[in-house]
C-alpha positions, 0 to 999 in steps of 0.5 A, a space after each residue: 933725432 936724440 940730441 947728446 947732452 951738453 957734458 961741457 965738452 962738445 962744442 955747442 955748434 956741434 952739439 946736434 951734428 951727430 948722434 952716437 946712439 942712433 947713428 944719425 948725422 942731423 940736418 940743422 934746424 930740420 924736424 923729422 916728419 913721418 913718411 907715408 902716402 902722398 909722396 908720388 914715384 915709381 913703384 919699388 924704388 929704393 932711396 938712399 939719403 946721405 952726404 959724402 961728408 957725413 961720418 955716419 954714412 960711411 960708418 954705414 957704407 958696408 951694410 948700404 952696399 949689401 942693401 944695393 946688392 940686394 935690390 940689384 938682385 931683386 930688380 928694384 931700383 937703388 937710387 942715391 939722393 945727397 942732401 947737404 948735411 953742412 952747406 956752406 960750412 962755417 963752424 970754426 975750425 977750433 981745437 974743441 971742433 977738431 977735438 970732437 971730430 976726432 973723438 966721434 970718428 974714433 967712436 964710429 971706426 969702433 962701432 963699424 970698423 970702417 977705416 978713418 984717418 984723424 990725420 985730416 984734423 991736424 990742417 991748420 984750417 977748414 971750412 967743413 963744407 959738404 956742398 962741393 962733395 955733394 955737387 961733385 957726386 951729381 956731377 960724375 953721377 951725371 956722367 955715369 949716366 952717359 955711359 953704358 955700365 951697371 948702375 951700381 956705378 954710383 954707389 961706388 962712386 960715392 963711396 970712393 970719395 967717402 974713402 978718400 976722405 975719411 980714410 986717406 984724409 985728402 980734402 973734397 972741397 977742392 976740385 983736383 980731389 976727384 981727378 983720380 976718381 974720374 980716372 979710375 972710372 974713364 971719365 973725362 976730368 976736363 968735362 968734370 971741371 967744366 961741369 962742376 963749377 957751373 951754375 946749373 950744376 950748383 942749382 941742381 945740388 941746391 935742387 937735391 937738398 930741397 927734394 931731400 927736405 920734401 921728402 921729410 928727411 931730417 937726418 943722414 943716412 936714411 933709407 927710403 922705399 918708395 912705392 904707389 902707397 908712398 914712402 917707407 922709412 927702411 931705416 933712419 941712422 946707422 944699420 946693418 946690411 943684415 937688417 937693411 936687407 930684411 927691411 926691404 924683403 919685408 917692404 917689397 912683400 907688402 908692396 908686391 914688387 918681389 920678383 
């Protein structure tokens, strides 16, 4: 991705975090790779790679919902993979960092129309660690897979985490954040808590981060189409629903998997 220039206002530690031109939140230290043949997988599968605490992923949410609906209509599986934007966090919660985030969120809200509340930035302390939110999604995704229901429930959970963080200003790094999300989907919160705290869940989350990097993804949101010929990039960074659907239709025709 293109790194924003240093205007002496953006803290050095976050300069490569998000790019307003491409609508991408970059993985620190990750170099983009060109997707192509060699990535084995089932024929005709959409892979959305993101992070519940990636601001551009929340900005792109309406378009991604539109893409998921189109994939569902065509009978093409739509999978969500979490890539771990900032696992472990570690950025000092300084006035400069909060100011950068405030400006960035307001910018995305203006461009996409998605709701952002900046009152979260008034907290005296916070570690912007995205691993717990990714792990919580993996646990809830697994619990949903154990019960009957539409496949689209997984994205509903992903978006609900984003809504509660960005629009409602609540903390997704604590387990209690997920109690209402479980209740809304008739998931046992006690089971969620047990699984969320297990070392197995942490390993599974770390493994998914590695899977994402093995796919060559260097920033979020990224949308891929995986078929017998390998991977095709439908979008890297923010994209509208119309452009995402057009990319899927075009790629599906090339792969000959349309109904």
